[in-house]
C-alpha positions in Angstrom: 0.0 0.0 0.0 2.9 2.4 0.8 5.1 1.4 -2.2 4.8 3.8 -5.1 4.8 0.8 -7.4 2.1 -0.9 -5.4 -0.9 0.0 -7.6 0.9 -1.3 -10.7 1.8 -4.6 -8.9 -1.8 -5.1 -7.7 -3.1 -4.3 -11.2 -0.8 -6.9 -12.7 -1.8 -9.6 -10.1 -5.5 -8.9 -10.7 -5.0 -9.3 -14.5 -3.1 -12.6 -13.9 -5.6 -14.0 -11.5 -8.8 -13.0 -13.2 -7.5 -13.4 -16.8 -5.3 -16.3 -17.5 -5.7 -17.7 -14.0 -9.4 -17.8 -14.1 -9.4 -19.3 -17.7 -7.1 -22.1 -16.4 -9.5 -22.9 -13.5 -12.5 -23.0 -15.8 -10.7 -25.4 -18.2 -9.7 -27.7 -15.4 -13.2 -27.7 -13.9 -14.6 -28.4 -17.3 -12.3 -31.4 -17.8 -13.1 -32.6 -14.2 -16.8 -32.5 -14.8 -16.4 -34.4 -18.1 -14.4 -37.1 -16.3 -17.2 -37.3 -13.7 -20.0 -37.6 -16.2 -19.8 -41.4 -16.1 -20.5 -41.7 -12.4 -23.8 -43.0 -11.2 -26.9 -40.7 -10.8 -27.0 -39.3 -7.4 -23.3 -38.5 -7.2 -22.7 -35.4 -5.3 -20.1 -33.0 -6.6 -18.8 -30.1 -4.4 -16.5 -27.3 -5.6 -14.9 -25.1 -2.9 -11.9 -23.1 -2.1 -9.9 -23.1 1.1 -9.3 -19.4 1.2 -9.7 -16.2 -0.9 -6.9 -13.9 -2.1 -5.9 -10.3 -1.0 -5.0 -7.6 -3.4 -3.8 -5.0 -1.0 -7.2 -4.1 0.4 -5.6 -4.0 3.9 -2.0 -3.9 2.9 -1.0 -7.6 2.5 -1.1 -9.4 -0.9 -2.0 -13.1 -1.4 -3.5 -14.8 1.7 -0.8 -15.1 4.3 -2.3 -15.3 7.8 -5.0 -12.7 7.9 -8.9 -12.8 8.1 -10.2 -10.1 6.0 -13.5 -10.8 4.2 -11.6 -11.0 0.9 -9.8 -14.1 2.4 -12.6 -15.8 4.3 -15.4 -15.5 1.7 -15.0 -18.3 -0.7 -16.8 -20.2 -3.4 -18.9 -23.2 -2.4 -21.0 -24.9 -5.0 -22.7 -28.3 -4.7 -24.6 -30.4 -7.2 -26.6 -33.6 -6.5 -29.5 -34.9 -4.4 -30.8 -32.4 -2.0 -29.4 -29.4 -3.9 -32.1 -27.9 -6.2 -30.6 -26.4 -9.4 -30.2 -22.7 -9.1 -30.7 -22.6 -5.3 -28.6 -19.9 -3.5 -27.8 -20.0 0.1 -27.5 -16.4 1.4 -27.0 -17.3 5.1 -23.6 -17.6 6.6 -22.0 -21.0 6.7 -18.5 -22.4 6.9 -16.4 -25.0 5.1 -16.6 -26.9 8.4 -20.3 -27.6 7.3 -19.3 -29.5 4.2 -18.6 -32.8 5.9 -21.9 -33.0 8.0 -23.8 -32.0 4.8 -22.3 -34.8 2.8 -23.0 -37.3 5.6 -26.6 -36.2 5.7 -27.0 -36.5 1.9 -25.6 -40.1 2.2 -28.1 -40.9 5.0 -25.3 -41.3 7.6 -25.1 -39.8 11.1 -22.3 -37.2 11.7 -19.9 -38.5 14.4 -19.6 -36.3 17.5 -16.1 -35.5 16.5 -17.3 -33.8 13.3 -17.7 -30.0 13.7 -20.1 -28.0 11.7 -23.8 -28.5 10.8 -25.5 -29.8 7.6 -26.4 -27.1 5.1 -29.4 -28.9 3.8 -31.8 -26.9 6.1 -30.4 -23.7 4.7 -30.7 -25.0 1.3 -34.3 -26.0 1.8 -35.6 -23.3 4.0 -33.3 -20.4 3.7 -32.5 -18.2 6.7 -29.6 -16.1 8.0 -27.3 -19.0 8.9 -25.3 -18.8 12.1 -22.2 -16.9 13.4 -19.1 -18.3 11.8 -15.7 -18.0 13.6 -12.3 -18.0 11.9 -9.0 -18.1 13.8 -5.3 -18.1 12.6 -2.5 -18.8 15.1 1.2 -18.3 14.9 3.3 -21.0 13.2 5.3 -23.4 15.4 5.0 -21.4 18.6 3.6 -18.2 20.0 6.8 -16.3 19.3 7.2 -17.3 15.6 9.0 -14.3 14.0 7.3 -14.6 10.7 3.8 -14.1 12.3 4.5 -12.3 15.5 3.2 -13.4 18.8 -0.5 -12.9 17.9 -3.6 -14.9 17.2 -6.1 -13.3 14.8 -9.9 -14.1 15.2 -13.1 -13.1 13.6 -16.8 -13.9 14.1 -19.3 -13.1 11.3 -22.9 -13.6 10.6 -25.1 -12.2 7.8 -25.2 -8.6 9.3 -22.3 -8.2 11.8 -18.6 -8.8 12.0 -16.2 -8.8 14.9 -12.4 -9.0 14.6 -9.7 -9.1 17.3 -6.1 -9.8 18.0 -4.8 -11.8 21.0 -1.3 -10.9 22.0 0.3 -14.0 23.4 3.0 -12.1 25.3 0.7 -9.5 26.8 -1.9 -12.1 27.3 -4.7 -9.7 26.3 -7.0 -9.0 23.4 -6.4 -5.8 21.4 -7.6 -4.2 18.1 -11.1 -5.4 18.6 -13.4 -3.9 15.9 -17.0 -4.3 14.7 -18.4 -3.9 11.2 -21.8 -3.6 9.6 -21.7 -6.4 6.9 -24.8 -5.1 5.2 -23.7 -1.4 4.7 -20.0 -2.2 4.6 -19.5 -5.6 3.0 -15.7 -5.0 2.7 -15.4 -4.3 6.5 -13.5 -1.1 6.1 -15.4 1.3 8.4 -15.4 0.2 12.2 -18.6 0.6 14.2 -19.1 1.7 17.8 -19.4 -1.5 19.9 -23.0 -2.8 19.1 -25.3 -5.1 21.1 -25.0 -8.4 19.1 -27.8 -11.0 18.9 -27.6 -13.7 21.6 -26.2 -16.4 19.2 -23.5 -14.0 18.1 -22.6 -13.0 21.6 -22.4 -16.7 22.7 -20.2 -17.6 19.7 -17.9 -14.6 20.3 -17.6 -15.5 24.0 -16.8 -19.1 23.1 -14.0 -18.1 20.7 -12.5 -15.5 22.9 -12.4 -18.0 25.8 -11.0 -20.8 23.8 -8.1 -18.7 22.4 -7.4 -17.0 25.8 -7.4 -20.4 27.6 -5.1 -22.0 25.1 -2.4 -19.3 25.1 -2.5 -18.7 28.8 -1.6 -22.4 29.2 1.2 -22.0 26.7 2.5 -18.7 27.8 4.9 -20.0 30.6 6.8 -21.9 27.9 7.7 -18.7 26.0 11.2 -17.5 27.0 11.1 -14.1 28.7 12.1 -11.1 26.4 11.1 -13.0 23.2 
């Protein structure tokens, strides 16, 4: 963002990704679907991405270890029994929901160890979905130099987003921000602290407590001064 050559770099990356890059993905998907054409009726096909890509919206390029909406909002497309052609799910969901969805389609119960929820009710009935958390932690240990000693976390639903940073050295949360996901889909303008819905507040409390508890347990192993 601060490099005078930055705009030209970003423009070149966008052209590469959404020009030749997108054409390459389309060609590979087409070849994959052709290869799947001989599978039995009722086969479920799911296309998804593990992360998005940043083009300098908040400074970083690519995906790194950040949680802006340009990185967490990804494609998720399904075809098969239980997925009406043309149906669009507008409620919030997560990739963690794919496994329980496929298990329900197959008529199998989801083991207790499987996180997430089946998306079929959202596909059938619509609705706002549920608050979805995302967390990225430092590599290797809480003082990894390439990431710094911080944990980044977000919680989002259809209307609201929270983001925060847990400093594993200071053992405290900082840079907590709220965003209106209806009026500010890109999450650029922080809000005053709102009063979130009960489900959102409960998920936020759970995420904060889980991160805090984990790194308070690990903190004594971090050498002083690092």
